[in-house]
TORKOL-517879 format. One record per residue: x, y, z of N, C-alpha, C in turn. Coordinates in pm, whole numbers, padded with zeros to 5 digits, always signed. Atoms other than C-alpha are relative to their C-alpha. Example, Ala and Ser with C-alpha at 12.3 -4.5 7.8 and 13.67 -1.06 7.14 Angstrom:
<nodes>
+00089-00119+00000+01230-00450+00780+00090+00120+00000-00082-00119-00006+01367-00106+00714-00077+00109+00073
</nodes>
This chain:
<nodes>
+00071+00124+00027+11218+10003+09446-00018-00083+00126+00012+00076-00124+11289+09840+09784-00113+00054+00085+00106-00060-00078+11052+10087+09949-00137-00044-00052+00125+00045+00058+10774+09991+09707-00026-00145+00036+00018+00142-00029+10832+09622+09762-00036-00024+00146+00037+00013-00141+10806+09672+10138-00147+00037+00024+00141-00038-00013+10458+09818+10078-00093-00101-00067+00079+00099+00071+10341+09508+09891-00028-00122+00087+00033+00125-00068+10166+09200+10022-00051-00101-00102+00058+00106+00080+10086+08867+09864-00137-00034+00058+00136+00020-00048+09715+08801+09884-00068-00112-00078+00079+00099+00072+09484+08512+09801-00109+00068-00082+00111-00052+00078+09199+08558+09556-00108+00054+00093+00099-00063-00086+08946+08797+09709-00137-00065-00013+00131+00061+00024+08655+08600+09562-00011-00140+00059+00011+00140-00044+08732+08235+09636+00102-00038+00108-00097+00026-00105+09028+08258+09875+00114-00092-00038-00105+00093+00044+09254+08032+09666+00129+00075-00035-00130-00052+00044+09625+08087+09593+00044-00079-00123-00026+00077+00122+09631+07956+09237-00015+00093-00119+00009-00109+00096+09713+08238+08995+00078-00025-00127-00069+00001+00129+09812+08271+08631+00038+00143-00035-00045-00133+00039+10022+08570+08527-00055+00036-00137+00051-00048+00128+09853+08773+08253+00096+00099-00065-00092-00100+00053+10078+09076+08209+00047+00087+00115-00047-00098-00097+10268+09348+08392-00062+00136-00031+00050-00136+00014+10124+09697+08452+00091+00091+00080-00095-00089-00067+10381+09966+08530-00072+00112+00074+00059-00106-00080+10284+10203+08811+00044+00137-00048-00030-00135+00050+10263+10567+08701+00094+00073+00094-00080-00072-00098+10413+10704+09023+00126-00075+00039-00109+00080-00055+10638+10417+09125+00096-00055-00105-00081+00066+00101+10764+10277+08797+00012-00149+00023-00007+00142-00035+10712+09935+08954-00090-00081-00094+00078+00088+00088+10593+09651+08730-00089-00092+00084+00095+00080-00076+10282+09518+08905-00047-00120-00083+00044+00122+00066+10173+09163+08822-00153-00005-00001+00144+00020+00015+09820+09131+08687-00023-00149-00021+00017+00146+00003+09703+08774+08752-00148-00035-00008+00135+00054+00001+09393+08562+08698-00005-00124+00089+00017+00116-00085+09272+08316+08960-00043-00118-00086+00035+00119+00078+09270+07970+08802-00127-00068+00051+00115+00067-00059+08993+07861+09036-00133+00067-00036+00128-00068+00024+08729+08131+08978+00005+00104-00111-00011-00093+00112+08866+08365+08708+00015+00146+00037-00015-00140-00040+08895+08685+08915+00137+00052-00041-00125-00064+00041+09162+08923+08781+00036+00108+00101-00042-00096-00102+09365+09125+09031+00152+00014-00001-00144-00017-00016+09712+09253+09123+00050-00089+00112-00063+00078-00107+09937+09020+09319+00148-00019-00031+00031-00068-00127+10142+09115+09507-00059+00139-00024+00065-00129+00014+09957+09438+09572+00031+00088+00121-00024-00095-00108+09977+09749+09788-00087-00034+00122+00079+00018-00122+09861+09730+10149-00120+00094-00002+00120-00083-00005+09524+09880+10237+00034+00144+00034-00040-00134-00038+09692+10180+10401+00068+00072-00117-00069-00059+00115+09914+10238+10096-00097+00039-00110+00103-00034+00098+09610+10231+09868-00070+00130+00039+00070-00120-00047+09433+10493+10081+00086+00125-00018-00090-00114+00010+09740+10718+10073+00015+00051-00143-00008-00045+00139+09725+10734+09692-00097+00115-00028+00106-00097+00028+09412+10952+09713+00021+00125+00084-00042-00119-00074+09584+11264+09843-00048+00126-00071+00029-00128+00065+09545+11633+09763+00056+00002-00142-00063+00000+00131+09784+11580+09471-00084-00079-00101+00083+00081+00090+09563+11307+09324-00121+00081-00048+00120-00075+00037+09254+11531+09329+00033+00127-00075-00046-00114+00079+09460+11813+09177+00054-00043-00135-00048+00049+00129+09548+11592+08879+00149-00023-00005-00145+00020-00004+09905+11532+08996+00036-00135+00062-00024+00131-00057+09867+11176+09122+00018-00105-00107-00022+00109+00096+09860+10839+08947-00090+00010-00123+00084-00022+00117+09584+10959+08711+00000+00149-00034-00012-00143+00029+09698+11297+08576-00100+00050-00104+00095-00041+00103+09419+11300+08315-00119+00075+00058+00116-00061-00062+09164+11429+08567+00042+00091+00115-00015-00092-00113+09178+11738+08790-00138+00012+00064+00132+00008-00060+08884+11666+09020-00043+00132+00065+00034-00127-00064+08902+11995+09207-00046+00102-00104+00041-00090+00108+08884+12191+08881-00137-00041-00054+00129+00049+00047+08596+11969+08765-00114+00041+00094+00102-00033-00100+08406+12035+09088-00048+00144-00014+00033-00143+00009+08417+12410+09024-00072+00037-00129+00063-00030+00128+08277+12386+08670-00152-00007+00011+00146-00004-00007+07911+12476+08622-00064-00095-00101+00059+00082+00105+07848+12285+08300+00044-00146+00012-00030+00143-00010+07826+11907+08322+00081-00048-00119-00069+00045+00121+07952+11869+07965+00148+00037+00002-00141-00039-00011+08278+12037+08066+00078-00089+00098-00063+00086-00099+08347+11774+08333+00038-00136-00059-00048+00129+00050+08527+11443+08290-00105-00109+00023+00091+00111-00032+08284+11208+08469-00149+00037-00010+00136-00046+00027+07967+11417+08415-00102-00056+00100+00090+00053-00102+07780+11355+08741-00148+00020-00029+00142-00022+00032+07454+11509+08617-00050-00103-00102+00038+00104+00095+07452+11261+08329-00028-00131+00073+00024+00120-00081+07482+10980+08583-00132+00010+00074+00127-00019-00071+07193+11127+08781-00117-00021-00095+00109+00020+00097+06978+11134+08466-00022-00149-00028+00011+00144+00024+07054+10764+08414-00069-00069+00117+00056+00071-00116+06974+10654+08768-00144+00043+00029+00139-00042-00017+06651+10859+08769-00096-00092-00075+00084+00094+00075+06520+10612+08512-00014-00132+00075+00003+00127-00074+06591+10327+08756-00069+00017+00135+00060-00033-00131+06510+10475+09098-00020+00151+00003+00022-00145+00005+06347+10818+09071+00000+00062+00139+00010-00072-00127+06366+11080+09346-00147+00025+00035-00095-00003-00113+06283+11129+09621+00033-00142+00043-00045+00131-00045+06486+10831+09734+00131+00021+00075-00127-00005-00072+06777+10763+09969+00109-00058-00088-00109+00042+00088+07103+10739+09774+00134+00014+00072-00138-00006-00050+07460+10660+09877+00095-00015-00117-00106+00013+00101+07755+10726+09646+00123-00055+00070-00112+00068-00065+08022+10477+09755+00128+00034-00076-00120-00051+00066+08369+10619+09685-00032+00132-00068+00057-00122+00059+08221+10964+09635+00104+00104-00036-00100-00101+00030+08552+11151+09608-00035+00133+00062+00029-00135-00051+08490+11524+09642-00149+00023+00020+00143-00007-00027+08115+11462+09641-00085+00065-00107+00077-00070+00104+08005+11609+09308-00126-00076-00039+00120+00076+00033+07766+11323+09229-00105+00014+00109+00093-00020-00111+07611+11355+09575-00065+00138-00011+00050-00137+00013+07576+11730+09522-00105+00010-00110+00094-00007+00111+07405+11687+09186-00126-00081+00029+00117+00082-00033+07177+11409+09314-00094+00074+00095+00082-00078-00092+07058+11632+09598-00076+00111-00074+00065-00105+00079+06981+11907+09346-00121-00055-00076+00107+00062+00077+06761+11661+09157-00105-00066+00088+00105+00047-00088+06558+11569+09464+00029-00124+00080-00038+00116-00082+06743+11272+09611+00042+00046+00140-00063-00019-00131+06840+11246+09976+00130-00078-00008-00125+00066+00038+07201+11170+09894+00111+00024+00101-00116-00004-00088+07507+11092+10105+00116-00071-00070-00115+00062+00061+07857+10969+10033+00080-00082+00100-00099+00073-00080+08124+10733+10158+00134+00018-00069-00131-00026+00059+08496+10804+10109+00112-00033+00099-00114+00035-00086+08831+10675+10243+00108+00108-00001-00102-00105+00008+09043+10973+10132-00028+00110+00100+00020-00104-00101+09089+11213+10422-00012+00137-00065+00009-00129+00068+09146+11503+10181-00137+00018-00063+00129-00009+00067+08833+11431+09977-00113+00011+00101+00101-00003-00106+08633+11374+10294-00016+00141+00055+00005-00135-00054+08723+11715+10435-00051+00100-00104+00045-00089+00108+08666+11884+10098-00151-00009-00015+00144+00020+00018+08318+11732+10060-00078+00059+00116+00072-00051-00117+08213+11814+10414+00004+00152+00005-00011-00146+00002+08340+12171+10374-00098+00062-00100+00097-00047+00099+08100+12198+10080-00142-00047+00032+00134+00033-00046+07802+12083+10286-00051-00137-00038+00040+00133+00044+07800+11722+10169+00018-00099+00115-00005+00099-00107+07723+11442+10416+00077-00123-00048-00087+00110+00043+07998+11179+10394+00042-00085+00120-00049+00095-00100+08078+10867+10600+00146-00031-00028-00143+00026+00016+08443+10784+10663+00039-00143+00039-00030+00138-00038+08416+10419+10776-00119-00088-00036+00111+00090+00031+08212+10122+10651-00080-00038+00124+00069+00038-00124+08129+10042+11015-00108+00102+00039+00096-00105-00035+07942+10373+11043-00120+00005-00094+00110-00001+00096+07719+10307+10743-00121-00072+00059+00120+00059-00060+07361+10235+10853-00054-00117-00082+00059+00116+00065+07190+09905+10773-00129+00037-00073+00127-00006+00075+06915+09890+10508-00057+00142-00008+00041-00141+00004+06903+10267+10462-00032+00049-00141+00000-00064+00131+06938+10325+10088-00084-00075-00104+00075+00054+00113+06708+10275+09790+00094-00032-00116-00099+00022+00105+07010+10297+09559+00138+00036+00053-00140-00030-00028+07388+10283+09600+00074+00002-00133-00081-00012+00121+07621+10402+09324+00147-00019+00035-00146+00012-00012+07989+10322+09274+00057+00021-00140-00043-00037+00135+08129+10502+08969+00151-00012-00011-00143+00025+00017+08470+10365+08867+00069-00013+00134-00051+00015-00137+08535+10254+09225+00047-00142+00031-00028+00137-00043+08534+09875+09258+00141-00046-00035-00134+00044+00042+08859+09828+09066+00110+00062+00084-00098-00065-00086+09033+10057+09316-00002-00053+00144+00017+00045-00138+08916+09876+09630+00103-00105+00038-00094+00100-00049+09163+09681+09839-00065-00138+00003+00076+00126-00002+08899+09410+09890-00138+00025-00058+00133-00019+00059+08608+09422+09644-00110-00076+00073+00102+00078-00068+08425+09150+09837-00044+00068+00130+00034-00074-00121+08441+09351+10161-00087+00121-00035+00078-00114+00048+08311+09652+09968-00142-00042-00037+00132+00046+00044+08025+09457+09812-00085-00046+00119+00073+00042-00119+07931+09309+10150-00057+00121+00074+00047-00122-00066+07908+09660+10300-00115+00063-00078+00105-00057+00084+07699+09780+10007-00131-00080+00015+00118+00086-00016+07461+09482+10037-00069+00028+00134+00056-00024-00134+07416+09551+10409-00075+00133+00006+00058-00134-00008+07329+09917+10348-00125+00018-00086+00116-00013+00087+07069+09860+10077-00128-00046+00069+00130+00048-00044+06703+09837+10164-00034-00128-00077+00046+00117+00078+06537+09508+10062-00058+00047-00134+00043-00042+00133+06485+09540+09688+00074+00120-00053-00078-00115+00044+06736+09826+09666+00088-00033-00120-00076+00015+00124+06947+09882+09354+00145+00045+00020-00142-00037+00003+07327+09882+09322+00037+00030-00144-00038-00045+00133+07444+10082+09019+00149+00032+00000-00144-00024+00004+07815+10069+08931+00051+00002-00143-00073+00005+00127+08051+10131+08642+00145-00032+00033-00141+00033-00018+08402+09994+08602+00060-00038-00134-00069+00033+00124+08657+09954+08325+00024-00150-00009-00021+00143+00018+08674+09602+08182+00144-00032-00032-00137+00043+00027+09000+09409+08165+00027-00015-00149-00020+00019+00144+08948+09328+07797+00028+00132-00068-00023-00133+00056+08927+09698+07714+00141+00047+00029-00135-00043-00036+09250+09762+07902+00104-00076-00081-00097+00079+00075+09431+09477+07726+00011+00047-00144-00003-00052+00137+09330+09611+07385+00080+00129-00005-00074-00127-00006+09460+09956+07482+00148-00026+00020-00138+00032-00029+09779+09800+07614+00073-00047-00124-00059+00051+00123+09846+09619+07287+00025+00114-00098-00014-00112+00093+09790+09938+07088+00114+00092+00041-00104-00091-00048+10025+10141+07308+00138-00061-00017-00131+00065+00005+10309+09892+07331-00017-00149+00016+00023+00144-00003+10277+09526+07241+00102-00072+00085-00104+00063-00081+10598+09452+07430-00036-00006+00148+00037-00001-00141+10422+09523+07760-00072-00129+00040+00071+00122-00031+10218+09204+07733+00098-00112+00029-00088+00108-00040+10376+08900+07900-00070-00132-00022+00056+00133+00017+10312+08545+07791+00019-00078+00128-00012+00073-00125+10233+08349+08108+00083-00126-00017-00086+00117+00009+10492+08083+08175-00039-00104+00103+00039+00095-00103+10321+07919+08475-00143-00050-00024
</nodes>
């Protein structure tokens, strides 16, 4: 537990910069067993973990084990999914996402998948006529994607300005150390009039699931 606590930092609200939080509940870490505090900023309403893992510690979570389904989300084996031919057999169904975004920005168009993981969405988008690239912080995923012929950036600083007609971020924003930094990078990379398409799990959905699993996990805020 001491080792985990040494990897934590107290952070102000990423949206408004204030230090004025209300405790909502605790979320136990799958790997660490540590009870992370989920808080809401009283000033702007943003919900986040505080204290939270350092940026380096967050990046280290996305290791080979994670992509093999042995990390903090054992429900998905991304490497096995990548090797499957049928989209319906996959967890996140990248071809289904491509069919959705084709209705918004049809190919040929420049597309960036932010937080592309192993690059399956980029691969499928290229098959459908997009000029698609990815961005990823995981060194393992980065090497895997590049080994499979997928163009992937490894640093926000390397991303070109006003290059993309569309940027996707599928279940990514909630994992970012600083969502505002991420959104700023995405805004910079979009062409004028470009589209940002993202999906993310809502807090309300998680709270409902939490109550169903174990009502004792919810904490009544005392501050």
